[in-house]
N, C-alpha and C positions, 0 to 999 in steps of 0.2 A: 586606966580607961584609955581609949583611943584618943590621940589628938590630931587635928587636922589644921595644917596651915594653908589658908586658901584665900580666895577673893570672891565677892559676890558674883561678878559678871564673867569670871574665867570659864571658858568652855571646858578646859580640863578639870578644874575644881567642881564643875557642875557635874560631871559624870561619876566623879568619886562620892559626891554628896548623893547623888541618885543611887549608887550601889549601897552605900550605907543604909539608906532609907528602905530599900528593897529587902535588905537583911535584917531591919528592924534594930539596927546597932546604935548604942548611945556614944556619942563623941563630944570632946570638947574642942571648941574651935579657936583659931588665932586668926583674925581677919587681917589681911596685909592690903595695905594702900598702893596698888601699883603705880598710881600716878605720883605718889610720894615717894617712889622707888624703895618701899619698905623690903622688897625682895633682893634688894642688892646691898642691904646692911650686912656689915661683916659677921654679925651673930647668926645671920640666917644663912649667909653663904657657907658658913662652917656645917650647917646640915645639907643644904642643897647647893652644891658649887656651881649648879647651871643658872641660878638667880631666877627659877621661875617657881610657879605654884601649879599643883599643890605638892605638899609634903606631909607624909603620914608618920606618926610615932606611935609605936605600940610597945608599951613598957621599956622604953629606952632604944628600941630598935627603930632605925629611922629608914623608910621606904621612899622613893622619889620615883617620879615618871608615872603618870596617871593610869597608864596601861597596865604597868606592873603593879601598881597600888591595888587596882580592881582585881587582878588575878590572885594577888596576896590575899586579900580580903575573902575571896571564894574559897582559897585554900584554908585560911586560918578559922574561917567561920562557915562551914560546910552545910549547915542545917537546912538553909534555903539556897540551893544550887542556882547559879546564874552562868553556868557553861552547859551547852546542851550535851545530851547522853550520846554516845557513839563517836568513833574516830573522825568520821567525815563532817559531821557538823561542827565538831569543835576545831577542825582544821579550817573550816569556812569561817567561823567566828574569828580565828586568829587572823586570817586574810583581811577581814574587814578592818580589824583593829590595826593590822600592820600598815595598811594604805594610809590611815590617819598619821600614824608615826612617821612614814618615810615620805610625807610630801604635803598631804591635804591639810594637816593642822597648819603648817607653814603657809599655805595658800589661803586659809582662813585668816590668819594674821595679816597677811598682804591685804585681802580684800576689806576687813574691818577697819584696818588703818588707813588705807587710802580712801575709803568711802566717808569714814566718821571719825574715828579716833584722833586722826591728825589735828583736828581743829582744836583739841585740847593743849597742844603744843606750839602751834604756830605763832601765838601771840606772847609767849614767853621770853623771846629775845635770843640772840645767837649765843651769848654767854652761857645762858641757862640751859639751852639746848646742848652744847658742847659738853657741859658737865655730865649731863645725863648720858650722852653717848659714851663718853669716857668711862663711865662706871660699869658699862655693858660688858660681861667678860667674854661674850662669844663676838669674834671679830665680823663674822658673815652676818650674824644677826644685827650687829651694830651698823653696818654699811647698808642693809636692806631697810632698817629702821629710817636711817638718814634720807634715803631715796623717797620712801613712801611720804615721810612727813613733808617733804620739800615738794614732790611733784603729785601727790595724790592719785587719781585714776588716770593721770597722764603718764604714770610711771610705765615703764617698759615691761615690767614684770606683771602688771595688774591684768592684762588680757589673758594671759596664760592660766594665771590663777582662777580666774572666773571661769575659763573653758574647762579647767580640769575639774572643778566642783559641777559644772552642768554635766559633764560626762558621768561622774559618779552618781549623780540624781538619777540619770538614765539607767545606770547599772542597778541601783536599789530598786528602781521601777520593775525592772527585768526580774530579780531576785524575788520579789514579793508577787510574781504572777502565779505562783503554784503554792504559795504558803503565807501565813499571816505575818511571820516574822523573817528577819534577814537570813537566818540560818535554818529555817524549817518551821515546824510546829512550836518549838519552844522559844518564849522570851528569853533573851540572853545578854551578856556582855557587849555583843555587837550592837544590838538595840539601844542599850543604854549609851554607849560610846557616840553615836551617831544623833542622839536626841538633842544634845546642847547646839550641835552645828546647824540642824534644821531650825532651831530656835533663833539662832542668830540671822540665818537667812530672813526668817520671818520678820524680826526685829528690824532688820535693814530694808524692809518693804520688797524683798526679792521673792514673794511667793508666787509671782508669775511664773517663776522657774519651774513650778510643779503643777500649773493650771493644767496641763495635758497629760499629767501623770497621776491618774486616779487611785492607783494602788498606794503611791507614796503619799498623796493626801490623805488617804485613809489610815495608813500607818501612823502618819504624824497626829492625826486626830485621837487614835488609840493610846498613843504614847502620852499625850497630854491629859488623858483621863485617868491615868494611874497617880494613886496617892503620892508615890515616890516622886513624881515629876513636881508636884506641889512642894514636897518637903525639900527636895534637892535643888530645884530651879526657881519656880515661881516666887516663893517666899523670900528669894535672895535678889530679886529683881530691883535694879536701881532705877528709879523714875528719871534721874538726872540722864542717865545713859540711853534709856528707852526713847526719850525725847529728841536727844540728839541723834540717835541712829534712824528714827522715823524721819526726821527732817531731812537730813542728809541723805538718806537712802532714797527717798522721793526726788530729790533734786538730781541725783545720779542716774535714775532709771533710764531716761532716754538714751544716755551714752552707753549703759550697760546692754540695753536691749539692741543697740547698733553693733556692739562687739559680739553678742550671741547670735 
């Protein structure tokens, strides 16, 4: 049986769970508490040296990185294909997922941490924070996390992250002007990949960012109507984090509106 090491509110875990649901695949879950640094424990780092979720295990074969996992699932279980037919739509699909892997996902972490998640750490004290930072294997990620927890939306990297996502939402609106899905007429891994990120902005009360983007709003509505969205995302939502994101997102909106 497929085994998935994941976290309830992780955007990367969400898109893999949604893919598993679209394909109707059974899987055994191992939930990692990221706030307790389960992903940095030695036994997990042996499987995933990057210390992130998700990790898929298929009969002993370890697959890491959510984009790679999703394409692996589409190769290994092709009965319900999630890559569009034709070379051009498939290239478009990969361009969308490549954008996430080459910057947009890090921008998401920047925005989420600066707006909301930093508040889970600021009261822990200097010693506890330094211990957490020291356990992070990626030096660049470590320094970025320090900055965001300390400075929040005053961080110098926050405005660029916000503008990058606002630009991407505009590109999504344009892509949807002639077709129902991001790569054309077929629902694909591209749509699955962006569903968790739209959901994150929704939870952070940033839906004004698509108030004047009707095609994007319609796409998001249709995404949420899929049963795979319920199975992969909704059923895993944590009330604790939903309340935190809603509260801190509303507080931050005036500054965000100013930046945009």
